[in-house]
N, C-alpha and C positions, 0 to 999 in steps of 0.2 A: 503490499499500500503504499510504505514511502519511498517507494521508487517511481510509483507512478506519479504522485504527489509531486516529486522531485523532477519529474520528464516535466510534465503540466505548466509549471513557474520557469523554465528553462526556454519553453516551447514558448507561448505567452511575455513572455520579457523582451521591451522592446530591442531590437538590431542593432538600433543608431539611440543618437544623444538624445534625451527630452528637452527641447526648448523652450529656455524660461521667456516670460513673456517680458518685452521691454514696459519695464514700468518704472516709474522715476520715484524712489522714495524715499526725496528732499533729503536725501543724508544720511535718513538713519532705520534702524529698523528697530524692530525689541520683540520680544517675545508676545506671540501671542496674535503679531500681525496677521492678515488674510490677503493674499493675493488672488488673481485672478482676472480668465481672458473672457470674451466676448458675451459680455452679462447682460443677461437679460432678468430683471426685475417690471414685477407684475405688481398691480393692486386694485384688489376687488372690491364690488360693495358689498352691500349688506344680502343684496336680492344674487352674487354671484357673479353681476354682471361686471367688466374690466373693465375700469376705470382710471386706469393712472400706467403705464405701457414708459421704464426706461432702462434705453439699450446704449450702452460701454463699447469700448476696445481692450480697455483695462480698467478693471477698479481694485484697488487696497485700502481695507479695513483695516482702522486706528481702534481696537475695545479702549485702550485708555481713555481717549476723548468721544468713545462712540459716533466716528466719523467715518467716512467713506470716500474715495476722492476716486476720480473716475476720469476716463481722456476721451474722447470723440464719443460726446454726452448727446442722444438725441429725449427727448418727453416727451410724449404725448397724452392727453390726458380727452376721456371719451364721452364724457357725462354729453348727453343732447341742448342744444343752441351754446355749450365751452369748449368748444372742440380748440384744444392748443396745440400748439406743435413747437417745441424750440431744440432747435441747435447749436453746439458750441464744443470748440478747443480740451476744457477741461467740463469737469465738473463736485461739488464737496455736496453730499448729503449729510445734514444735521442728525443724528438718533437721535437724540432730545426729542425736534420742533420737528422734524422730517420737511427743516424748510432745503431746499434749493439753490447751491449757487452752482450759477452758468459764467465762464469768462473765457477772453478770446473769439472773434468772432460768430459771438451771439446772431441769429437769423432765426426769430420767431414771425409762423403763422395769427396774429392773432383775433380773425376773421377772417369768414372764405376769403374775403380781398386783400386783407390787411397784412404789410410784414412788416416788422422791425429788424431793423441793422445795429447792433451797440458792442459795445466789450464787454461789460458784465451787467446781469442782470439777479436777483433776488426773485423765486418763486415758491409760493406758500400757497401747495394743495387742498390742504385744510381749508383755506378764504380763498383759494381761489384767485388770489391776488399778485400781481407780478411788479413792482419796484427796478428802479437804477436809478444809480447819481451822475449816470456815464451823461455824458452825449450821444445824439439817435437820432435815428432816419428812418419816419413812417411811410411806407408806400403803398396808397391803393392805388390802380390804373397805372396812367398818366400823373395823378393829384403828389405831392409828397409833403412831408414838411419836417422839418430838424428842431432840435433842442434838447436842452439841459436838464438831466430826471423825467423818472418816467413815475407815474403809478396807474396800472389797470386792472380794470379789475374780468377777471375770467366770464365769472357766474352775469353778470349788468350790458357785459362787452362795452364799457366804458372807459375812455385813454385820454390817459392828462399828463400831455407836457406840462412839466411844471416851471421853465423858465427859461430867456432867449428864443423862442422860437421863431420858426421864420419856416415861409409856406409857400407853395404854389399850388393854386386850382385852375384847374383847364378844363373849360367846360366841351 
């Protein structure tokens, strides 16, 4: 029996070195840290319907601060009338508040035809509020607005640019 088990382990053992995910640990690794590639996270409603879907190329979780750092992130919310799509180079999910921070080439679709471009956003999936202190651009068809600072509600589809607002409306 031991010989058969040894043969099965030898036969199933990888013949080539397993590549490690290219994860930026920011110079530190601690016992208990966890890393993953090709990550898919799903959040469901009480009725069992998909509410939030987040995907990432890589992720590492730091249990000491209960945060997960993500790369090449996409976040989608599926509630009727509240569909939101956000993409970014990097992301951070806070385990305590469930707040998602996205940064680096952030592109969002807030309504079916409104596109957001900025460098950093904060998204609270519980309230459906998106905020940003950064300069941003909103595009809707040929119309556009720029400014600094954002407050947007996914639930009410309200979008407020906080200051230095400029734009063009093309009828």
